[in-house]
DRENDO-557053 format. One record per residue: x, y, z of N, C-alpha, C in turn; residue in one letter. Coordinates in steps of 0.2 Angstrom, whole numbers, plus 5000, padded with zeros to 4 digits. Example, Ala and Ser with C-alpha at 12.3 -4.5 7.8 and 13.67 -1.06 7.14 Angstrom:
! DRENDO-557053
506649725039506249785039506649845039A;506449895035506849955036506450005039S;
//
This chain:
! DRENDO-557053
453951483499454751483496455051433499M;455051433507455451393511455151333511F;454651313510454251253510454351213504I;454351253498454351233492455351193490L;455651243495456451233495456551153498L;456151163504456451103509455951033506M;455451043504455050983500455350973493S;455751023490456050993483456650963485G;456950973491457650943493457450863495L;456850853498456650783498456550743493Q;456250783487456150743481456650733478I;457150773478457950773474458250713479F;458150703484458450633487458350573484N;457750573481457450503479457850493472A;458150533469458550533465459250583463A;459550583468460150643470460550643463P;460350663458460850673452460450713446Y;460850753443460550793438461050793431L;460550763426460750753421460650803413D;461050833410461050863405460750823399A;460150813399459850763394459250733393S;458750723388458250713388457950673393D;458450623393458450553399458950543402K;458750503409459150483413459850453408S;460450483409460950483407461650493410N;461850443414462550433418463150483413P;463150473407463650513403463550573402A;463050603404462950673404462750713410K;462950653415462850693423463250753425R;462850813427463250863429463350883437V;462750823440462850843447462650783449L;463050753455462750673458462950693465V;462650683470462650683477462650603480I;463150573482463150503484463650503491G;463850433489464250403494464750363493S;465250343498465650273496465950253502N;465650193502465850143507466350083507D;466850113502467450053500467750033505A;467850083510468150053517467850033521A;467250003520466949973526466150023529G;465649993530465050033533465250083539P;465850073543465950113547466550173545Q;466550183538466950233536466550253528H;465950273531465550303523465850373523V;466050383517466050453515465650483510V;465450553512464850583507465350613501G;464950623494465350623489464850673485L;465250723483464750763478465250773472T;464850753466465150773459464850833457K;465250863454464950943449465450933444V;465150923438465350923432466150883431F;465950833434466550783433467050783440G;467050843443467550843448467150823457R;467450783459467250753465467550793471T;467150803475467350843483467050803487F;467250793493467150753500466650803503T;466150783505465550823507465250783514T;465550733517465350693522465050743529T;464450723530464150763535463750823534G;463850843526463450903523463050863518V;463250853514462950813508463350733507L;462850693505462950623504462850573509G;463150603516463250553520463050593527Y;462350603529462250643534461650623537T;461450673541460950673546460250663541D;459950593546459350563541458650583544D;458750643548458050663551457750623557G;458150573559457850543565458450533570M;458850563569459350573575460050523573G;460150513566460750463565460950483559A;461350453556461750473551461550413544K;461450433539461250373533461650413526T;461550373521461750393514461150423510E;461150483511460550533507460850593507R;460550643499460850683497460950743502A;460350763503460350833509460050803514F;460450833521460150823527459450823529P;459250783535458550793536458450853539G;458750893542458650963544458451003539W;458651003531458551043527457951013522A;457750953522457150933520456450933524T;455950923519455150923523454950863518L;454550813523454850793530455550793531P;455850783538456450773538456850693537G;456250643540456450573536456550573528E;456650523525456650503518455850483519Q;455550533514454850533512454650543506D;454750513498454550553494453850553494L;453350533495452650533496452450603498A;452550603506452350673508452750723505D;453350723504453850773500453350793494G;453150753490452750773484452150813484R;451750793490451350813493451350893496L;451950903499451950973501452051013496W;452650983491452851023485452351053481H;451850993478451351023474450751063477L;450651053483450251083487450451173486F;451051173488451251233489451551273481F;451651233478451751253470451151273467G;450651253468449851283466449751353470W;449951343476449951413481450351453477F;450951463476451351493473451051523467L;450751483462450451503454449951563457I;449551533462448951573465449151643467L;449651653472449951703473450251743469A;450651733462450851773459450151773454I;449751743452449251773448448951833453V;448851813459448451883461448951943462V;449651933463450151983464450052033458Y;450051983451450052023446449452063443F;448852033445448152073443448052133449I;448252113456448252173458448552233458A;449252223454449852263453449552303446G;449252243441448952293436448352333437A;447752323442447452363444447652423447I;448152423451448452493454448852523450R;448952483445449352523439450352543442K;450352493446451052503449451452453448D;451352413442451652353442452352363436L;451952423431452452433427452952473430R;453052493435453452523438454252473439E;453952413440454552363443454952343435L;454752353430454752353423455552393420I;455952353420456552383416456452413409L;456652473409456352503402457052523398R;457152533391457752553388457952623390P;457552653394457752713396458252703402S;458152653406458452633412459252613410D;459252593405459852533405460452593405L;460652663403461152683403461252703412P;460752693415460752723421461052643427K;461152593422461352533428461952543431L;462552553427463252553429463252623435L;462952703432462952723437462652723444P;462152683443461852663449462252613454M;462552573450463052523454463752533456Q;463852603454464452643454464352683462L;463652703463463252733469463452673474Y;463152623473463152563478463852563481Y;464452553476464952543478465352603481L;465152663482465352723485465852743480R;465752743474466252763469465852823464L;465252843468464852893464464552913470R;464453003470464153033475463453023475K;463053023470462353033470462152983465E;461452943467461252913462460852933454P;460852903449460552953445459752963445P;459653003442458753013443458352963441P;458052953446457552873445456752903449H;456252853447455752853450455552823456G;455252783458455052733464455552703465T;455752653459456352593459456852623454Y;457452613458458152623452458252593448N;458552583445458652553438458852483440P;459352463446459552403447458952363450L;458652393454458052373458457552343453Q;457552383447457052373442457252293437K;457852303436458352243434458152183437A;458152183442458052143448457452103448A;456952153449456352133448456052103442Y;456252123438456052113431456252043428T;456852013429457251953428456951913434V;456851923440456351873445455751873443V;455351923443454551913442454451883435L;454851903430454551903424454951863420F;455451823423455851773422455951703425G;456251723431456451653435455851623437F;455351673440454851633444454351613439I;454051633433453751603427454251523424P;454851533425455051473422455151413428L;455251443434455251383439454551353439I;454151383436453351353439453251313431I;453451353426453351303419453851243419L;454451243422454951183422454751133428T;454351153434454051113437453351073433G;453051113430452351073427452751023422L;453251043419453550993415453750933417A;453950933424454150883427453550823429L;452850853429452350823431452250763426S;452150713427451950663424451250663420P;450750703424450150713422450250773416G;450450813419450550893412450850853407V;451250803406451750793403451250743398D;450950713398450350673397449950713391A;449650773395449250813391449450873388I;450150873389450450943387451150923385A;451350873381452050853380452450893377G;452150953373452650993370452951043375P;452651053379452951093387453551063389L;453550983391454050963394454750963387T;454450963380455050953376455351023375A;455051073376455251143375455951143379V;455951103386456551113391456951053389F;456851013384457250973383457150913385G;456650893387456550823392456450833398G;456150783402455950783409456650783414R;457050773412457750763416458050843414Q;457950873408458250933406457950963411F;457350973411456751003414457051023422A;457150953423457450943431458050983433R;458550983428459051023428459051103428L;458351123425458351203425457951213431W;457451173432457251173439457551183445H;458151163444458651153451458951213451F;459351233443459751303443459151343446A;458851363442458251413444458151413452L;458151363455457951353463458551393465M;459451393465459751403467459851483465L;459751493458459651583457459151613461L;458651583463458051613467458351623474L;458751573476459151573482459651623483I;459851633478460451683478460151763477G;459651773474459251823474459151833482Y;458751783484458351793491459051823495F;459551793496460051813502460351863499L;460451883494460651963491460152013494T;459452003494459052033495459052053503H;459152003506459052023513459652043516I;460252023512460852053514460852153512A;460452163509460452223506460052263511L;459452233513458952243519459452273525V;459952223525460252243533460752293533F;461052293526461552343525461352413523A;460652413522460652493522460052513527T;459752463533459452493538459052443538G;459052393542458652333543457952353545A;457852403550457252423554456752463549W;457352513547456952543541456552523535N;456952483533456752453528456052403530N;456252363535455552303536455052353539I;455152413542454652443545454052473539R;454652503535454252533526453952473524S;454152403523453552363521452852333523M;452952363531452452343534451952403534V;452152463536451852533537451952583531T;452352573526452352623520452752683522G;453052673528453252743532454152723531W;454552763527455252753524455452813527Y;455952813532456252893532456952883527T;456952933525457452963520458052983522L;458652953521459352963522459752963518G;460352943520460952923517460952873511D;460452823513460352773507459652773502H;459552843502458952863500458852823491D;458452783491458352743484458552673485G;458652663491458952583492458352543495V;457952573497457452543502456952523497G;456452483500455952463496455552503492P;
//
């Protein structure tokens, strides 16, 4: 996922904008990361425009690290892209290779979960819906006990259901819709997402949602006992305590 993120940002740098349109259309641009050198090359300013509102982002976005020890006009900095220097061809190679690797990993994960018959435990069911609010109140320390649940509590099921059966399949499909080769043989897939530019917008938005999920997940791991949680992921040994039901 890290490699896909960094190589994806490298690809984005080649066309640092997102349009809510089937084709490139500046009139429907929802995001653009660029720069302004109106005051001369010695005073270049990085600018990020989101839904028509412009922010100065010099040193972070628009005008930042070029990956080779200097600064240049580029959307994302060299330390955040793969490769660090501007190289669309290599960025695409990294992204496509690990994109197919992600697809393979997900397929293996689903098959293994189906064989073990524990994949269904991750799915949010109608009976879990009334327990979502009580579980959230428990997390907020506004309720002493969590609602009864199985291996995974209802909020965990909601998160896993949305991510495993929503975000990840969609980010794979929107990625395929961006491929000229796939578009040539499966044009309807691209059309479903509103065209290649719209598919690019959905792909970027899903990336942000997955980053948000990842950061929240890591925060919860540390908030509920990092060592206990990480050890349980590796060994299966989870020590029950004050945060029973929060661990993996």
